[in-house]
C-alpha positions as CSV (number, residue, x, y, z in Angstrom):
1,X,-116.6,93.7,-27.9
2,X,-113.0,94.7,-27.8
3,X,-110.2,92.7,-29.4
4,X,-106.4,93.3,-28.6
5,X,-103.8,91.7,-30.8
6,X,-100.2,92.0,-30.3
7,X,-97.7,90.7,-32.5
8,X,-94.1,89.8,-31.4
9,X,-91.8,89.5,-34.5
10,X,-88.3,87.9,-34.8
11,X,-86.4,90.5,-37.0
12,X,-84.5,87.7,-38.5
13,X,-87.8,85.9,-39.8
14,X,-90.4,88.7,-40.4
15,X,-93.7,87.2,-41.5
16,X,-94.2,87.2,-45.2
17,X,-97.7,88.8,-44.7
18,X,-99.2,90.7,-41.7
19,X,-100.6,88.2,-39.3
20,X,-103.1,90.9,-37.9
21,X,-105.1,90.5,-41.0
22,X,-105.8,86.8,-40.3
23,X,-106.3,87.1,-36.6
24,X,-108.8,90.1,-37.0
25,X,-110.6,88.2,-39.6
26,X,-111.0,85.2,-37.4
27,X,-112.0,87.3,-34.5
28,X,-114.7,89.0,-36.5
29,X,-116.0,85.7,-37.9
30,X,-116.0,83.6,-34.7
31,X,-115.2,85.7,-31.6
32,X,-117.2,88.9,-32.0
33,X,-119.2,88.2,-28.8
34,X,-116.0,88.0,-26.8
35,X,-113.5,90.5,-25.4
36,X,-110.2,88.8,-26.3
37,X,-106.5,89.4,-26.0
38,X,-104.3,87.6,-28.4
39,X,-100.5,87.8,-28.5
40,X,-98.8,85.9,-31.4
41,X,-95.2,85.3,-30.8
42,X,-93.0,84.3,-33.5
43,X,-90.2,81.9,-32.2
44,X,-88.0,78.9,-32.8
45,X,-90.2,75.8,-32.2
46,X,-88.1,73.3,-33.8
47,X,-87.1,71.5,-30.7
48,X,-90.9,71.1,-29.8
49,X,-91.5,69.5,-33.3
50,X,-94.6,71.6,-33.8
51,X,-95.6,74.6,-35.9
52,X,-97.7,76.4,-33.2
53,X,-99.0,76.4,-29.7
54,X,-101.9,78.0,-28.3
55,X,-101.6,78.9,-24.5
56,X,-104.4,80.1,-22.4
57,X,-103.1,82.7,-19.9
58,X,-106.6,83.6,-18.4
59,X,-110.2,83.5,-19.4
60,X,-109.8,85.9,-22.4
61,X,-106.0,86.1,-22.7
62,X,-104.2,83.9,-25.1
63,X,-100.5,83.4,-26.5
64,X,-100.0,81.9,-29.8
65,X,-96.5,80.7,-30.4
66,X,-95.8,80.3,-34.3
67,X,-92.7,78.7,-35.8
68,X,-90.8,81.6,-37.0
69,X,-89.6,80.2,-40.3
70,X,-93.1,79.4,-41.7
71,X,-94.3,81.4,-44.7
72,X,-97.3,81.7,-47.0
73,X,-100.1,79.3,-47.0
74,X,-98.4,77.1,-44.2
75,X,-98.1,80.2,-42.0
76,X,-101.7,81.2,-42.4
77,X,-103.0,77.7,-41.8
78,X,-101.0,77.3,-38.6
79,X,-102.1,80.7,-37.4
80,X,-105.8,79.7,-38.2
81,X,-105.3,76.4,-36.4
82,X,-104.2,78.1,-33.3
83,X,-107.0,80.5,-33.5
84,X,-109.4,77.7,-33.7
85,X,-107.8,76.5,-30.3
86,X,-108.7,79.9,-28.8
87,X,-112.3,79.4,-30.0
88,X,-112.4,76.0,-28.4
89,X,-111.2,77.5,-25.1
90,X,-113.7,80.2,-25.1
91,X,-116.6,78.1,-25.9
92,X,-115.6,75.3,-23.5
93,X,-115.2,72.9,-26.3
94,X,-112.9,70.0,-25.7
95,X,-109.6,70.5,-27.5
96,X,-109.6,68.5,-30.7
97,X,-106.7,68.5,-32.9
98,X,-108.5,66.8,-35.8
99,X,-111.2,69.5,-35.6
100,X,-108.5,72.2,-35.6
101,X,-106.8,70.6,-38.4
102,X,-109.9,70.2,-40.5
103,X,-110.8,73.9,-39.9
104,X,-107.5,75.2,-41.3
105,X,-108.3,74.9,-45.1
106,X,-112.0,75.7,-44.8
107,X,-111.0,79.0,-42.8
108,X,-108.2,79.7,-45.2
109,X,-110.5,79.6,-48.2
110,X,-113.2,81.7,-46.4
111,X,-110.3,84.3,-45.5
112,X,-109.1,84.3,-49.0
113,X,-112.6,85.2,-50.3
114,X,-112.7,88.3,-48.2
115,X,-109.5,89.7,-49.7
């Protein structure tokens, strides 16, 4: 299956590590049977009081908004959290914040083991 990833960066807050590595790892682990387009947009989410959002644009197209000032472990965990919501959408699993939260550290550890 074909995966497409687009990253929209804020030049004032460039990600400390390439987000593509995390996104492609998640897709390979969980979404290999789906053709998915994911756009990761780094932006100021402080007014919303969240670190990230997952927006479904169509059946296989998603926009993930990530707080532009996040770095390191918190950045990766948030990205993995939002990618878990992509998985929930694709599998028609009810959106569960607790499940996405619990998956963060598990997937971060699994991702680190591949590096």
